[in-house]
BAROMI-259307 format. One record per residue (C-alpha): x, y, z; chain; residue number from 1; residue in one letter. Coordinates in Angstrom, 3 decimals. Layout:
% BAROMI-259307
((X,Y,Z),A,NUM,A)
...
% end
This chain:
% BAROMI-259307
((-10.227,-74.109,27.908),A,1,M)
((-13.538,-72.253,27.677),A,2,N)
((-13.670,-69.724,24.787),A,3,K)
((-15.080,-67.059,27.107),A,4,Q)
((-12.089,-67.449,29.406),A,5,V)
((-9.709,-67.064,26.437),A,6,I)
((-11.483,-63.880,25.269),A,7,Y)
((-11.323,-62.502,28.788),A,8,A)
((-7.577,-63.177,29.033),A,9,I)
((-6.964,-61.533,25.624),A,10,L)
((-9.014,-58.487,26.633),A,11,T)
((-7.000,-58.112,29.836),A,12,I)
((-3.752,-58.367,27.859),A,13,L)
((-4.898,-55.665,25.415),A,14,L)
((-5.534,-53.122,28.182),A,15,I)
((-1.844,-52.353,28.958),A,16,P)
((-1.098,-52.236,25.211),A,17,I)
((-3.830,-49.622,24.756),A,18,G)
((-2.543,-47.611,27.710),A,19,I)
((0.966,-47.752,26.257),A,20,F)
((-0.233,-46.494,22.864),A,21,L)
((-2.146,-43.622,24.481),A,22,I)
((0.946,-42.677,26.482),A,23,F)
((3.130,-42.715,23.382),A,24,I)
((0.620,-40.549,21.518),A,25,N)
((0.495,-38.028,24.377),A,26,M)
((4.257,-37.740,24.729),A,27,T)
((5.160,-37.715,21.042),A,28,V)
((2.116,-35.827,19.742),A,29,G)
((1.000,-35.471,16.164),A,30,T)
((3.002,-33.121,13.960),A,31,P)
((1.193,-29.872,13.085),A,32,P)
((-0.127,-29.617,9.539),A,33,P)
((2.425,-28.218,7.127),A,34,K)
((1.789,-24.553,6.366),A,35,H)
((0.933,-23.773,2.757),A,36,V)
((1.985,-20.228,1.768),A,37,P)
((-0.886,-17.907,0.861),A,38,V)
((-0.849,-17.138,-2.867),A,39,K)
((-1.138,-13.424,-3.690),A,40,I)
((-1.100,-11.646,-7.054),A,41,V)
((-1.046,-7.964,-7.980),A,42,T)
((-0.218,-5.890,-11.038),A,43,D)
((1.464,-3.111,-9.063),A,44,N)
((5.014,-3.324,-7.693),A,45,V)
((4.024,-1.151,-4.717),A,46,V)
((1.520,-3.721,-3.467),A,47,Y)
((3.974,-6.489,-4.305),A,48,Q)
((6.491,-4.889,-1.932),A,49,Q)
((3.878,-4.489,0.796),A,50,I)
((2.615,-8.083,0.440),A,51,A)
((6.136,-9.520,0.530),A,52,E)
((6.926,-7.549,3.689),A,53,A)
((3.737,-8.596,5.498),A,54,V)
((3.738,-12.280,4.484),A,55,T)
((7.498,-12.964,4.445),A,56,S)
((7.953,-16.758,4.082),A,57,D)
((4.233,-17.378,4.676),A,58,S)
((3.215,-16.076,1.273),A,59,G)
((3.880,-16.489,-2.417),A,60,Q)
((3.578,-13.049,-4.013),A,61,V)
((3.647,-12.688,-7.782),A,62,R)
((3.601,-9.527,-9.884),A,63,L)
((1.479,-10.186,-12.986),A,64,V)
((0.545,-8.125,-16.020),A,65,S)
((-3.020,-6.812,-15.905),A,66,S)
((-3.867,-8.616,-19.156),A,67,D)
((-2.304,-11.905,-17.964),A,68,L)
((-0.441,-12.203,-21.247),A,69,K)
((1.864,-15.072,-20.235),A,70,T)
((1.046,-18.632,-19.258),A,71,H)
((2.846,-18.122,-15.950),A,72,E)
((0.698,-15.069,-15.142),A,73,D)
((-2.481,-16.956,-16.015),A,74,Q)
((-1.475,-19.897,-13.842),A,75,K)
((-0.575,-17.667,-10.882),A,76,A)
((-3.847,-15.752,-11.205),A,77,F)
((-5.896,-18.948,-11.430),A,78,K)
((-4.449,-20.243,-8.165),A,79,H)
((-4.380,-16.882,-6.369),A,80,A)
((-6.114,-16.689,-3.007),A,81,E)
((-5.765,-12.906,-2.650),A,82,I)
((-5.764,-10.252,-5.385),A,83,I)
((-4.484,-6.749,-4.595),A,84,I)
((-5.607,-3.952,-6.912),A,85,A)
((-5.086,-0.194,-6.892),A,86,D)
((-8.689,0.807,-7.641),A,87,N)
((-11.997,-0.539,-8.923),A,88,H)
((-11.069,0.170,-12.543),A,89,R)
((-8.081,-2.154,-12.309),A,90,D)
((-8.071,-4.752,-15.091),A,91,Q)
((-7.363,-7.510,-12.565),A,92,L)
((-10.939,-7.093,-11.332),A,93,L)
((-12.148,-7.655,-14.883),A,94,V)
((-10.012,-10.786,-15.092),A,95,Q)
((-11.346,-11.979,-11.743),A,96,R)
((-14.918,-11.700,-13.001),A,97,S)
((-14.112,-13.147,-16.419),A,98,K)
((-12.302,-16.193,-15.033),A,99,L)
((-14.805,-16.629,-12.161),A,100,K)
((-12.049,-16.415,-9.573),A,101,S)
((-13.039,-16.762,-5.921),A,102,H)
((-9.897,-15.077,-4.622),A,103,A)
((-10.307,-12.542,-1.834),A,104,K)
((-9.994,-8.962,-3.045),A,105,L)
((-8.118,-6.032,-1.533),A,106,L)
((-8.617,-2.690,-3.322),A,107,V)
((-6.339,0.032,-1.988),A,108,A)
((-8.675,2.876,-2.965),A,109,S)
((-11.413,1.563,-0.648),A,110,D)
((-9.958,3.612,2.222),A,111,V)
((-11.131,6.845,0.558),A,112,V)
((-14.614,7.974,-0.479),A,113,S)
((-13.523,9.532,-3.774),A,114,D)
((-13.310,6.754,-6.344),A,115,Q)
((-12.825,9.043,-9.343),A,116,N)
((-9.063,9.348,-9.054),A,117,G)
((-6.225,7.135,-10.236),A,118,S)
((-2.812,5.990,-9.016),A,119,N)
((-3.907,5.712,-5.396),A,120,Y)
((-0.572,4.080,-4.626),A,121,W)
((1.058,7.512,-4.937),A,122,L)
((-0.542,8.499,-1.639),A,123,S)
((1.646,7.641,1.387),A,124,P)
((-1.451,7.529,3.589),A,125,E)
((-3.146,4.954,1.372),A,126,I)
((-0.091,2.692,1.230),A,127,T)
((0.312,2.710,5.026),A,128,T)
((-3.386,1.865,5.421),A,129,K)
((-3.000,-0.921,2.848),A,130,T)
((-0.440,-2.580,5.112),A,131,I)
((-2.978,-2.812,7.936),A,132,S)
((-5.787,-3.906,5.596),A,133,K)
((-3.655,-6.729,4.174),A,134,L)
((-2.665,-7.861,7.668),A,135,S)
((-6.337,-8.045,8.693),A,136,D)
((-7.284,-9.948,5.532),A,137,L)
((-4.455,-12.446,5.950),A,138,L)
((-5.344,-12.946,9.622),A,139,S)
((-8.927,-13.829,8.678),A,140,D)
((-7.797,-15.973,5.774),A,141,F)
((-5.046,-17.788,7.666),A,142,D)
((-5.868,-17.495,11.421),A,143,P)
((-3.160,-20.022,12.308),A,144,Q)
((-0.575,-17.342,11.445),A,145,N)
((-2.525,-14.297,12.637),A,146,R)
((0.146,-13.233,15.156),A,147,D)
((2.835,-13.543,12.484),A,148,F)
((1.039,-11.233,10.046),A,149,Y)
((0.187,-8.704,12.738),A,150,I)
((3.789,-8.705,13.951),A,151,H)
((5.136,-8.167,10.429),A,152,N)
((2.716,-5.335,9.636),A,153,S)
((3.320,-3.584,12.951),A,154,Q)
((7.065,-3.976,12.507),A,155,N)
((6.820,-2.504,9.005),A,156,L)
((4.744,0.446,10.216),A,157,L)
((7.002,0.941,13.230),A,158,S)
((10.024,1.031,10.937),A,159,H)
((8.288,3.832,9.050),A,160,N)
((7.070,5.598,12.179),A,161,R)
((8.528,8.930,11.035),A,162,L)
((6.578,8.728,7.774),A,163,L)
((3.298,8.309,9.653),A,164,I)
((4.186,11.015,12.165),A,165,E)
((5.068,13.465,9.401),A,166,D)
((1.816,12.715,7.548),A,167,I)
((-0.133,13.514,10.708),A,168,N)
((1.943,16.660,11.164),A,169,N)
((1.169,17.776,7.601),A,170,L)
((-2.536,17.129,8.160),A,171,K)
((-2.492,19.435,11.178),A,172,S)
((-1.561,22.427,8.987),A,173,K)
((-4.475,24.671,8.017),A,174,S)
((-5.121,26.948,5.036),A,175,N)
((-2.347,25.391,2.937),A,176,V)
((-2.526,26.305,-0.748),A,177,Q)
((-0.300,25.179,-3.593),A,178,F)
((-0.014,25.147,-7.371),A,179,I)
((0.771,21.900,-9.195),A,180,A)
((2.044,21.332,-12.715),A,181,T)
((-0.060,18.136,-12.811),A,182,N)
((-2.774,16.464,-10.731),A,183,N)
((-1.023,13.159,-9.989),A,184,A)
((-0.743,13.917,-6.278),A,185,Q)
((-4.238,15.369,-5.911),A,186,Q)
((-5.503,12.401,-3.856),A,187,I)
((-2.815,12.825,-1.209),A,188,F)
((-3.193,16.613,-1.232),A,189,M)
((-6.926,16.158,-0.645),A,190,S)
((-6.207,13.806,2.245),A,191,Q)
((-4.025,16.530,3.751),A,192,L)
((-6.841,19.032,3.093),A,193,N)
((-4.507,21.198,0.981),A,194,Y)
((-6.108,23.324,-1.733),A,195,K)
((-4.847,23.543,-5.294),A,196,C)
((-4.932,27.236,-6.239),A,197,K)
((-4.745,26.578,-9.976),A,198,W)
((-6.296,23.421,-11.423),A,199,L)
((-4.671,23.500,-14.882),A,200,N)
((-1.503,25.508,-15.275),A,201,I)
((-1.370,24.565,-18.980),A,202,E)
((-4.280,26.909,-19.724),A,203,T)
((-2.847,29.837,-17.743),A,204,A)
((-2.535,33.095,-19.712),A,205,T)
((-0.220,36.064,-19.160),A,206,D)
((-2.900,37.690,-16.998),A,207,N)
((-3.222,34.464,-15.013),A,208,D)
((0.509,34.451,-14.343),A,209,F)
((0.250,38.039,-13.101),A,210,K)
((-2.369,36.862,-10.574),A,211,K)
((-0.180,33.910,-9.602),A,212,I)
((2.779,36.239,-9.056),A,213,E)
((0.602,38.519,-6.936),A,214,E)
((-0.588,35.562,-4.832),A,215,D)
((2.998,34.405,-4.294),A,216,I)
((4.128,37.883,-3.256),A,217,R)
((1.160,38.134,-0.863),A,218,N)
((2.124,34.791,0.751),A,219,K)
((-1.065,33.078,-0.424),A,220,K)
((0.803,30.157,-1.981),A,221,I)
((2.800,27.788,0.223),A,222,N)
((4.638,25.787,-2.429),A,223,F)
((4.774,24.596,-6.033),A,224,I)
((4.389,20.862,-6.652),A,225,L)
((5.976,19.491,-9.811),A,226,T)
((7.631,16.442,-11.369),A,227,A)
((10.838,16.147,-13.441),A,228,P)
((8.828,15.117,-16.514),A,229,Q)
((6.728,18.300,-16.427),A,230,D)
((8.579,20.427,-18.964),A,231,Q)
((5.950,22.429,-20.858),A,232,S)
((6.498,26.158,-21.394),A,233,D)
((3.987,27.006,-18.655),A,234,N)
((5.568,24.475,-16.310),A,235,D)
((8.992,26.049,-16.788),A,236,K)
((7.531,29.549,-16.458),A,237,R)
((5.868,28.669,-13.155),A,238,L)
((9.017,27.077,-11.723),A,239,I)
((11.145,30.076,-12.755),A,240,K)
((8.641,32.460,-11.155),A,241,L)
((8.673,30.459,-7.932),A,242,A)
((12.467,30.282,-7.927),A,243,T)
((12.825,34.015,-8.524),A,244,D)
((10.403,34.770,-5.678),A,245,L)
((12.031,32.167,-3.420),A,246,K)
((8.887,30.063,-3.104),A,247,L)
((9.605,26.396,-2.239),A,248,P)
((9.345,23.966,-5.146),A,249,V)
((8.577,20.341,-4.269),A,250,V)
((9.824,18.057,-7.047),A,251,T)
((8.714,14.447,-6.934),A,252,F)
((9.047,11.840,-9.663),A,253,N)
((5.788,9.950,-10.194),A,254,Q)
((7.561,6.796,-11.351),A,255,V)
((8.844,4.527,-8.602),A,256,L)
((12.496,3.601,-9.256),A,257,P)
((12.872,-0.160,-9.673),A,258,S)
((15.305,-0.472,-6.768),A,259,N)
((13.431,1.839,-4.391),A,260,Q)
((11.323,0.827,-1.410),A,261,N)
((7.901,2.440,-1.744),A,262,I)
((7.685,3.777,1.819),A,263,L)
((11.215,5.212,1.712),A,264,D)
((10.369,6.804,-1.637),A,265,W)
((7.160,8.345,-0.332),A,266,Q)
((8.972,9.564,2.756),A,267,F)
((11.039,11.735,0.392),A,268,G)
((7.856,13.500,-0.756),A,269,L)
((6.584,13.969,2.778),A,270,V)
((9.951,15.366,3.907),A,271,E)
((9.942,17.873,1.050),A,272,Q)
((6.427,19.026,1.922),A,273,L)
((7.412,19.358,5.558),A,274,K)
((10.448,21.517,4.737),A,275,K)
((8.475,23.632,2.237),A,276,A)
((5.876,24.504,4.870),A,277,L)
((8.588,25.303,7.404),A,278,E)
((10.011,27.871,4.957),A,279,V)
((6.697,29.581,4.185),A,280,T)
((5.602,29.553,7.820),A,281,E)
((8.849,31.240,8.893),A,282,S)
((8.284,33.976,6.271),A,283,D)
((4.895,34.939,7.665),A,284,K)
% end
């Protein structure tokens, strides 16, 4: 038999085999690539909580020490794809530069213009904005799971809808003045546009306290903001004066309890501020 005839017969026989293979490939399909969880590190438990809520099973979130003192911390940082820091003075940024890391960076304080403060995580407004910022970053980094990240962040914010509503309600109040025993919450107070009547109560003299008492009696102070650890003589004197004159005292611990959800914890502060303003507004 002629070789050309044989080749022609073989070619004809291969056609149905090729069609069969194409059909099998179309019906079975190729399995999607296995998802590799995004690796995230932070040195702040607040951002750890946020990252775990937004990524769920699609992320590996590790809380590391800022000096990366353990081998496990160093390894996690080396392989991190996203680093979450509180502000631009965070030591993790130094480590990122030192180790020439190419991980994407999310700095919570970037949502405000004032970069001279500290402990930005204490501000409920900053933490809620961090949720959205992380969702956007993850969506760009891992577009295959964009809808998943957006859903998780929106679900988290929706769950804390009252927190956001109360923040907006507090921001709508005008001419609010307060006295604080420390400046830890100054960032959030500035975001609310509330004015601190006395910048350093520790330096207040007897004459200063007479002016403070006069301001309280004249309804010029809306509330006192303090923390359980503020126990100096002037702190105690201010709280006693406020208590005697029935001025609301907002007490908020600046240390997040280990078993406390950050947004629930911050909601406690916002609720106290809301109730304090309701009292002083009803007295006017």
